[in-house]
PyMOL CGO cylinders between C-alpha atoms (Angstrom):
from pymol import cmd
from pymol.cgo import CYLINDER

trace = [
    CYLINDER, 7.22, -179.78, -76.40, 10.17, -178.53, -74.28, 0.3, 1, 1, 1, 1, 1, 1,
    CYLINDER, 10.17, -178.53, -74.28, 8.32, -179.03, -70.99, 0.3, 1, 1, 1, 1, 1, 1,
    CYLINDER, 8.32, -179.03, -70.99, 8.00, -182.75, -71.66, 0.3, 1, 1, 1, 1, 1, 1,
    CYLINDER, 8.00, -182.75, -71.66, 11.76, -183.01, -72.19, 0.3, 1, 1, 1, 1, 1, 1,
    CYLINDER, 11.76, -183.01, -72.19, 12.67, -181.45, -68.84, 0.3, 1, 1, 1, 1, 1, 1,
    CYLINDER, 12.67, -181.45, -68.84, 13.47, -183.08, -65.53, 0.3, 1, 1, 1, 1, 1, 1,
    CYLINDER, 13.47, -183.08, -65.53, 12.38, -181.88, -62.11, 0.3, 1, 1, 1, 1, 1, 1,
    CYLINDER, 12.38, -181.88, -62.11, 14.71, -179.91, -59.86, 0.3, 1, 1, 1, 1, 1, 1,
    CYLINDER, 14.71, -179.91, -59.86, 17.44, -177.39, -60.55, 0.3, 1, 1, 1, 1, 1, 1,
    CYLINDER, 17.44, -177.39, -60.55, 20.11, -180.06, -60.13, 0.3, 1, 1, 1, 1, 1, 1,
    CYLINDER, 20.11, -180.06, -60.13, 18.64, -181.81, -63.20, 0.3, 1, 1, 1, 1, 1, 1,
    CYLINDER, 18.64, -181.81, -63.20, 18.60, -178.81, -65.53, 0.3, 1, 1, 1, 1, 1, 1,
    CYLINDER, 18.60, -178.81, -65.53, 19.13, -179.41, -69.25, 0.3, 1, 1, 1, 1, 1, 1,
    CYLINDER, 19.13, -179.41, -69.25, 21.06, -176.89, -71.31, 0.3, 1, 1, 1, 1, 1, 1,
    CYLINDER, 21.06, -176.89, -71.31, 19.62, -175.12, -74.34, 0.3, 1, 1, 1, 1, 1, 1,
    CYLINDER, 19.62, -175.12, -74.34, 22.46, -176.61, -76.36, 0.3, 1, 1, 1, 1, 1, 1,
    CYLINDER, 22.46, -176.61, -76.36, 21.44, -180.12, -75.32, 0.3, 1, 1, 1, 1, 1, 1,
    CYLINDER, 21.44, -180.12, -75.32, 17.76, -179.49, -76.03, 0.3, 1, 1, 1, 1, 1, 1,
    CYLINDER, 17.76, -179.49, -76.03, 18.59, -177.93, -79.41, 0.3, 1, 1, 1, 1, 1, 1,
    CYLINDER, 18.59, -177.93, -79.41, 20.67, -180.95, -80.38, 0.3, 1, 1, 1, 1, 1, 1,
    CYLINDER, 20.67, -180.95, -80.38, 17.87, -183.34, -79.42, 0.3, 1, 1, 1, 1, 1, 1,
    CYLINDER, 17.87, -183.34, -79.42, 15.17, -181.62, -81.46, 0.3, 1, 1, 1, 1, 1, 1,
    CYLINDER, 15.17, -181.62, -81.46, 17.43, -180.40, -84.25, 0.3, 1, 1, 1, 1, 1, 1,
    CYLINDER, 17.43, -180.40, -84.25, 17.24, -176.65, -83.85, 0.3, 1, 1, 1, 1, 1, 1,
    CYLINDER, 17.24, -176.65, -83.85, 19.33, -173.80, -82.46, 0.3, 1, 1, 1, 1, 1, 1,
    CYLINDER, 19.33, -173.80, -82.46, 19.56, -172.37, -78.93, 0.3, 1, 1, 1, 1, 1, 1,
    CYLINDER, 19.56, -172.37, -78.93, 17.67, -169.20, -79.86, 0.3, 1, 1, 1, 1, 1, 1,
    CYLINDER, 17.67, -169.20, -79.86, 14.72, -171.31, -81.01, 0.3, 1, 1, 1, 1, 1, 1,
    CYLINDER, 14.72, -171.31, -81.01, 14.82, -173.17, -77.69, 0.3, 1, 1, 1, 1, 1, 1,
    CYLINDER, 14.82, -173.17, -77.69, 14.59, -169.84, -75.84, 0.3, 1, 1, 1, 1, 1, 1,
    CYLINDER, 14.59, -169.84, -75.84, 11.59, -168.82, -77.91, 0.3, 1, 1, 1, 1, 1, 1,
    CYLINDER, 11.59, -168.82, -77.91, 9.89, -172.16, -77.35, 0.3, 1, 1, 1, 1, 1, 1,
    CYLINDER, 9.89, -172.16, -77.35, 10.51, -171.95, -73.61, 0.3, 1, 1, 1, 1, 1, 1,
    CYLINDER, 10.51, -171.95, -73.61, 9.05, -168.44, -73.44, 0.3, 1, 1, 1, 1, 1, 1,
    CYLINDER, 9.05, -168.44, -73.44, 6.00, -169.56, -75.38, 0.3, 1, 1, 1, 1, 1, 1,
    CYLINDER, 6.00, -169.56, -75.38, 5.42, -172.49, -73.03, 0.3, 1, 1, 1, 1, 1, 1,
    CYLINDER, 5.42, -172.49, -73.03, 5.93, -170.33, -69.94, 0.3, 1, 1, 1, 1, 1, 1,
    CYLINDER, 5.93, -170.33, -69.94, 3.36, -167.85, -71.18, 0.3, 1, 1, 1, 1, 1, 1,
    CYLINDER, 3.36, -167.85, -71.18, 0.99, -170.75, -71.75, 0.3, 1, 1, 1, 1, 1, 1,
    CYLINDER, 0.99, -170.75, -71.75, 1.33, -171.66, -68.07, 0.3, 1, 1, 1, 1, 1, 1,
    CYLINDER, 1.33, -171.66, -68.07, 4.07, -174.28, -68.02, 0.3, 1, 1, 1, 1, 1, 1,
    CYLINDER, 4.07, -174.28, -68.02, 6.35, -173.93, -64.96, 0.3, 1, 1, 1, 1, 1, 1,
    CYLINDER, 6.35, -173.93, -64.96, 9.78, -173.81, -66.58, 0.3, 1, 1, 1, 1, 1, 1,
    CYLINDER, 9.78, -173.81, -66.58, 12.66, -172.35, -64.60, 0.3, 1, 1, 1, 1, 1, 1,
    CYLINDER, 12.66, -172.35, -64.60, 16.19, -171.60, -65.73, 0.3, 1, 1, 1, 1, 1, 1,
    CYLINDER, 16.19, -171.60, -65.73, 19.48, -171.45, -63.92, 0.3, 1, 1, 1, 1, 1, 1,
    CYLINDER, 19.48, -171.45, -63.92, 22.57, -169.87, -65.37, 0.3, 1, 1, 1, 1, 1, 1,
    CYLINDER, 22.57, -169.87, -65.37, 24.59, -169.22, -62.25, 0.3, 1, 1, 1, 1, 1, 1,
    CYLINDER, 24.59, -169.22, -62.25, 24.76, -172.70, -60.80, 0.3, 1, 1, 1, 1, 1, 1,
    CYLINDER, 24.76, -172.70, -60.80, 26.82, -175.82, -61.35, 0.3, 1, 1, 1, 1, 1, 1,
    CYLINDER, 26.82, -175.82, -61.35, 23.99, -177.12, -63.52, 0.3, 1, 1, 1, 1, 1, 1,
    CYLINDER, 23.99, -177.12, -63.52, 22.93, -174.38, -65.95, 0.3, 1, 1, 1, 1, 1, 1,
    CYLINDER, 22.93, -174.38, -65.95, 19.83, -174.92, -68.04, 0.3, 1, 1, 1, 1, 1, 1,
    CYLINDER, 19.83, -174.92, -68.04, 16.08, -175.36, -67.94, 0.3, 1, 1, 1, 1, 1, 1,
    CYLINDER, 16.08, -175.36, -67.94, 14.16, -177.43, -65.42, 0.3, 1, 1, 1, 1, 1, 1,
    CYLINDER, 14.16, -177.43, -65.42, 10.75, -177.98, -63.86, 0.3, 1, 1, 1, 1, 1, 1,
    CYLINDER, 10.75, -177.98, -63.86, 10.70, -176.65, -60.30, 0.3, 1, 1, 1, 1, 1, 1,
    CYLINDER, 10.70, -176.65, -60.30, 10.63, -179.41, -57.69, 0.3, 1, 1, 1, 1, 1, 1,
    CYLINDER, 10.63, -179.41, -57.69, 9.14, -177.12, -55.08, 0.3, 1, 1, 1, 1, 1, 1,
    CYLINDER, 9.14, -177.12, -55.08, 7.30, -173.85, -54.76, 0.3, 1, 1, 1, 1, 1, 1,
    CYLINDER, 7.30, -173.85, -54.76, 10.52, -172.40, -53.30, 0.3, 1, 1, 1, 1, 1, 1,
    CYLINDER, 10.52, -172.40, -53.30, 12.44, -173.21, -56.50, 0.3, 1, 1, 1, 1, 1, 1,
    CYLINDER, 12.44, -173.21, -56.50, 9.83, -171.37, -58.55, 0.3, 1, 1, 1, 1, 1, 1,
    CYLINDER, 9.83, -171.37, -58.55, 9.88, -168.42, -56.14, 0.3, 1, 1, 1, 1, 1, 1,
    CYLINDER, 9.88, -168.42, -56.14, 13.68, -168.27, -56.35, 0.3, 1, 1, 1, 1, 1, 1,
    CYLINDER, 13.68, -168.27, -56.35, 13.48, -168.20, -60.15, 0.3, 1, 1, 1, 1, 1, 1,
    CYLINDER, 13.48, -168.20, -60.15, 10.87, -165.42, -60.02, 0.3, 1, 1, 1, 1, 1, 1,
    CYLINDER, 10.87, -165.42, -60.02, 13.19, -163.39, -57.78, 0.3, 1, 1, 1, 1, 1, 1,
    CYLINDER, 13.19, -163.39, -57.78, 16.01, -163.85, -60.30, 0.3, 1, 1, 1, 1, 1, 1,
    CYLINDER, 16.01, -163.85, -60.30, 13.72, -162.58, -63.05, 0.3, 1, 1, 1, 1, 1, 1,
    CYLINDER, 13.72, -162.58, -63.05, 12.80, -159.55, -60.95, 0.3, 1, 1, 1, 1, 1, 1,
    CYLINDER, 12.80, -159.55, -60.95, 16.48, -158.77, -60.39, 0.3, 1, 1, 1, 1, 1, 1,
    CYLINDER, 16.48, -158.77, -60.39, 17.25, -159.13, -64.12, 0.3, 1, 1, 1, 1, 1, 1,
    CYLINDER, 17.25, -159.13, -64.12, 14.32, -156.87, -65.00, 0.3, 1, 1, 1, 1, 1, 1,
    CYLINDER, 14.32, -156.87, -65.00, 15.68, -154.23, -62.62, 0.3, 1, 1, 1, 1, 1, 1,
    CYLINDER, 15.68, -154.23, -62.62, 19.15, -154.44, -64.19, 0.3, 1, 1, 1, 1, 1, 1,
    CYLINDER, 19.15, -154.44, -64.19, 17.66, -154.12, -67.68, 0.3, 1, 1, 1, 1, 1, 1,
    CYLINDER, 17.66, -154.12, -67.68, 15.64, -151.09, -66.55, 0.3, 1, 1, 1, 1, 1, 1,
    CYLINDER, 15.64, -151.09, -66.55, 18.82, -149.42, -65.21, 0.3, 1, 1, 1, 1, 1, 1,
    CYLINDER, 18.82, -149.42, -65.21, 20.62, -150.04, -68.51, 0.3, 1, 1, 1, 1, 1, 1,
    CYLINDER, 20.62, -150.04, -68.51, 17.65, -148.64, -70.44, 0.3, 1, 1, 1, 1, 1, 1,
    CYLINDER, 17.65, -148.64, -70.44, 17.66, -145.51, -68.29, 0.3, 1, 1, 1, 1, 1, 1,
    CYLINDER, 17.66, -145.51, -68.29, 21.39, -145.01, -68.94, 0.3, 1, 1, 1, 1, 1, 1,
    CYLINDER, 21.39, -145.01, -68.94, 20.86, -145.43, -72.69, 0.3, 1, 1, 1, 1, 1, 1,
    CYLINDER, 20.86, -145.43, -72.69, 18.07, -142.85, -72.67, 0.3, 1, 1, 1, 1, 1, 1,
    CYLINDER, 18.07, -142.85, -72.67, 20.37, -140.39, -70.86, 0.3, 1, 1, 1, 1, 1, 1,
    CYLINDER, 20.37, -140.39, -70.86, 23.03, -141.02, -73.50, 0.3, 1, 1, 1, 1, 1, 1,
    CYLINDER, 23.03, -141.02, -73.50, 20.58, -139.93, -76.18, 0.3, 1, 1, 1, 1, 1, 1,
    CYLINDER, 20.58, -139.93, -76.18, 21.04, -136.33, -74.99, 0.3, 1, 1, 1, 1, 1, 1,
    CYLINDER, 21.04, -136.33, -74.99, 24.74, -136.42, -75.94, 0.3, 1, 1, 1, 1, 1, 1,
    CYLINDER, 24.74, -136.42, -75.94, 24.14, -137.76, -79.45, 0.3, 1, 1, 1, 1, 1, 1,
    CYLINDER, 24.14, -137.76, -79.45, 23.71, -135.42, -82.41, 0.3, 1, 1, 1, 1, 1, 1,
    CYLINDER, 23.71, -135.42, -82.41, 20.21, -135.02, -83.79, 0.3, 1, 1, 1, 1, 1, 1,
    CYLINDER, 20.21, -135.02, -83.79, 19.61, -136.20, -87.32, 0.3, 1, 1, 1, 1, 1, 1,
]
cmd.load_cgo(trace, "trace")
């Protein structure tokens, strides 16, 4: 559903807001649909730190690799935050 609405190349990314408006839903639902399609094997990348934020189909293998590296970095940052939260548990009173 979402895959068919996307253009190829990061420079042609479509925002979640735009996609939500087109299909009449909210941005959170777009995120869930994108994740579902990715897990089903659709190559959908996202850019949030470029001049063209949004979802797109990678034009090249390098675009997909770059997106995978971004995911790896985000996963590492989430892991660090999780570790800090677990350490904080020690300073909280037990119930």
